[in-house]
C-alpha positions in Angstrom: 66.4 144.1 29.2 65.1 140.7 29.6 66.2 138.3 32.2 68.2 135.7 31.8 68.0 131.8 32.3 70.5 128.7 32.8 68.8 126.8 29.3 72.0 126.1 28.1 74.1 126.6 31.4 74.3 122.4 31.1 76.3 122.7 28.2 79.4 123.8 30.2 78.9 120.5 32.0 82.5 118.9 30.6 84.0 122.2 31.8 83.1 123.4 34.7 82.7 118.7 36.5 79.8 117.3 38.2 76.9 119.0 39.7 78.1 116.2 42.7 81.3 117.9 42.6 80.2 122.0 43.0 77.9 120.6 46.3 78.2 121.4 49.6 82.1 120.3 49.9 84.1 121.3 46.8 83.0 125.2 46.3 85.0 125.0 42.6 82.9 124.6 39.4 81.9 127.9 38.1 79.5 127.7 35.0 78.6 130.9 32.6 75.0 131.9 32.5 73.3 131.7 29.3 71.2 133.6 27.8 67.6 132.9 26.8 64.1 134.7 25.8 61.9 135.4 28.3 59.1 133.5 26.9 61.2 130.0 27.2 62.4 130.8 30.9 58.6 132.0 32.1 57.9 128.4 30.0 60.3 126.1 31.9 59.5 128.1 35.1 55.9 127.3 35.5 56.8 123.5 34.9 59.2 123.2 37.9 57.9 121.4 41.3 56.2 123.2 44.1 55.2 126.8 42.2 52.7 127.3 44.6 54.8 126.6 48.1 55.4 130.4 48.2 58.6 130.2 49.2 61.9 131.1 46.5 65.6 130.6 47.4 67.3 133.8 46.1 71.1 133.5 45.7 72.7 136.8 45.0 75.8 137.6 43.1 77.8 134.2 44.0 80.5 134.7 40.9 84.1 133.9 40.9 85.0 137.7 41.0 83.3 138.1 44.6 84.4 134.4 46.0 88.0 133.1 44.7 91.0 134.2 42.8 93.0 137.6 43.1 90.2 140.0 42.7 87.7 138.6 45.5 90.9 138.6 47.8 91.8 141.9 47.1 88.5 143.4 47.6 87.3 141.1 50.9 88.6 143.0 53.7 87.8 140.8 56.4 88.3 136.9 57.5 88.8 134.9 54.6 87.4 132.1 56.5 84.2 134.1 56.7 83.7 134.9 52.7 84.4 130.8 52.5 82.0 129.8 55.0 79.1 132.2 53.2 80.5 130.6 50.0 80.3 127.0 51.4 76.7 127.6 52.6 74.8 129.8 49.7 75.9 126.6 48.2 74.4 124.0 50.4 71.1 126.3 50.8 70.7 125.6 47.0 71.2 121.8 47.5 68.8 122.0 50.5 66.4 123.9 48.7 65.9 121.9 45.7 65.6 118.5 47.7 62.8 120.2 49.6 61.4 121.3 46.3 62.0 125.5 46.8 62.2 127.5 43.9 66.0 128.7 43.8 66.4 131.9 41.9 70.1 132.9 40.8 71.4 136.5 40.6 74.0 137.4 39.2 76.1 141.0 38.4 77.6 142.5 35.8 79.9 145.6 36.0 81.2 146.4 32.5 81.9 150.1 32.2 79.3 150.0 29.4 76.4 149.0 31.9 77.8 152.0 34.5 76.2 155.1 34.8 78.0 158.2 34.9 78.0 158.6 38.9 79.4 155.3 38.9 82.3 155.2 36.1 83.3 158.7 38.4 82.8 157.0 42.3 85.7 154.3 40.1 87.6 156.9 38.6 88.0 158.8 42.0 88.9 155.6 44.0 90.6 153.6 40.8 88.1 150.5 41.3 88.7 148.6 38.7 85.2 147.1 37.2 84.5 143.0 37.7 82.5 140.3 36.7 82.6 141.4 33.0 80.4 140.1 30.6 81.6 136.5 29.5 84.8 136.8 31.8 86.0 133.8 34.1 85.0 136.5 36.8 81.1 136.7 36.3 80.3 132.7 36.1 78.9 131.1 38.9 81.0 129.8 41.5 80.5 126.7 42.9 77.5 125.5 42.2 75.6 126.0 38.8 71.6 127.2 37.6 69.6 123.8 36.2 68.0 124.2 33.1 64.5 125.1 34.8 65.6 127.7 37.4 65.8 131.7 36.1 68.2 134.0 36.4 68.9 137.4 36.9 71.0 140.0 35.6 72.1 143.2 37.5 73.8 145.2 35.2 76.1 148.3 37.6 73.3 147.9 39.7 72.6 146.5 43.7 69.3 145.7 43.7 67.4 142.5 41.7 64.2 144.4 41.4 66.2 146.3 38.9 65.8 143.5 36.9 62.2 144.1 35.1 61.4 140.5 35.1 62.2 139.5 38.7 59.3 141.1 40.7 56.9 139.5 37.5 58.5 136.4 37.7 57.9 136.3 41.6 53.9 137.4 41.1 53.2 134.4 38.3 54.5 132.0 40.7 52.8 133.0 43.7 56.7 133.6 46.0 55.8 135.7 48.7 58.9 134.5 51.1 62.5 135.2 49.8 65.3 133.7 51.5 68.4 135.8 51.0 71.5 134.0 50.6 75.1 135.2 49.0 76.8 138.3 48.7 77.5 140.6 50.2 74.9 141.4 53.1 75.5 145.1 53.3 75.2 145.8 49.1 73.4 143.9 47.1 71.6 141.3 49.9 70.2 144.4 51.8 69.4 146.5 48.5 67.5 143.6 47.4 66.0 143.1 50.8 65.0 146.6 51.2 62.9 147.4 47.7 61.3 143.2 48.6 60.2 144.1 52.7 58.6 147.8 50.3 57.3 145.4 47.9 55.7 143.3 50.1 57.6 140.2 50.0 58.3 138.3 53.5 62.2 138.0 54.2 64.7 135.4 55.9 68.4 135.9 55.7 70.4 132.8 56.2 73.1 134.3 58.5 75.8 131.4 57.8 75.4 131.4 54.0 76.4 135.5 53.3 78.8 138.4 55.0 78.8 141.8 54.7 81.9 143.9 52.8 81.8 147.5 54.6 79.5 147.0 57.5 79.8 144.5 60.8 77.5 141.5 59.9 75.7 141.6 63.1 75.1 145.7 62.4 73.7 145.1 59.1 71.8 142.2 60.0 69.9 143.7 63.2 69.0 147.0 60.5 67.2 144.1 58.3 65.7 142.7 61.1 65.1 146.1 62.8 63.5 147.4 59.6 62.1 145.1 57.2 61.0 142.9 60.0 63.4 140.4 58.2 63.6 136.6 60.2 67.7 136.3 60.7 68.6 132.6 60.8 71.4 129.9 60.2 71.0 127.4 57.6 70.6 124.5 60.4 68.6 126.2 62.6 64.9 124.9 61.5 63.5 124.7 57.6 64.6 127.8 56.5 61.8 127.6 53.6 58.8 127.1 56.6 56.1 129.7 55.4 54.4 129.0 58.7 55.1 132.5 60.5 54.2 134.6 57.7 50.1 135.6 56.3 49.7 135.5 52.7 49.5 138.8 51.1 46.4 140.2 51.7 43.3 140.4 49.1 43.3 143.5 47.7 39.1 143.4 46.8 38.9 142.3 50.9 38.2 145.0 53.8 41.2 146.1 55.8 41.0 144.8 59.0 40.9 146.8 62.2 44.2 148.6 62.9 46.3 147.2 65.8 46.9 149.5 68.9 50.3 151.4 68.8 53.2 149.7 70.5 56.6 150.8 71.1 59.1 151.0 68.2 60.8 148.2 69.6 59.7 146.2 72.3 61.8 143.0 73.3 61.7 140.2 71.6 59.3 141.9 68.6 60.6 139.7 66.0 61.6 135.8 66.1 64.7 137.5 63.5 65.9 139.4 66.7 66.0 136.4 68.8 67.3 134.3 66.8 70.0 136.8 65.8 71.3 137.6 69.6 72.8 134.2 69.9 75.2 135.1 67.5 76.4 138.4 68.0 78.7 137.7 70.7 80.8 135.5 67.8 80.5 137.7 65.6 82.1 141.0 67.4 86.0 140.0 66.8 85.6 139.6 63.4 83.5 143.0 63.4 86.3 145.2 64.5 88.8 143.9 61.6 85.9 144.6 59.4 84.9 148.4 59.9 
């Protein structure tokens, strides 16, 4: 199973509209993900700008079945304004990342029964869940923004974690990307699953609070969890340059001797992470929505 590329997504320009129409305001354009072999994608990726910057924006599951239409409306139990804000914020994050020369990586989900394991199929049968984002369908198409030809697309086939695409981590390592900025849907499902593996593999994390929303849990709860457990920086798109890497060290050189181990401190000292301090200000505004989401 190879990773995907948006190499021929430009062929859908006429059907999806111009890129400007799919910008910050008009979250309406959609374009199907396109296939390419991994060698072609790697070649294009190596030519994209600022490969040494160390940061990538990872846009998770910004697809029609999650963002728009009857399927999305029926699936999302919370305030529709929260979903719209997350989608619009993610589209804007892509624009800002491109302007800053930061690499943008798109992630999509395909839920075809052919890709589902037996446990997944049993769960859907028990809960009466219908598959979403079927390959080749409108529901699987990207929503609001299109990958450019040089931007890589990775596919999760009936799974939550982007690292399940075998080309995702090699792409990050090859490109020297050690700081992943996460946007997209949903915070407590695919965004969290990707963040969990990323943390365990040594990647630094930023989660854009206004570019994501949770499906099953309160937003404040899952963001606090990601801050405390993964050390993720939780911030807003406009709070400060979300792509900055200055507070994160480089990956350690395995050839260098390890430094002294610092003394152990309290499990959760006050103000231990920038993520928690940035998160605190928005928790009160999350409270009202949280009750309706549980």
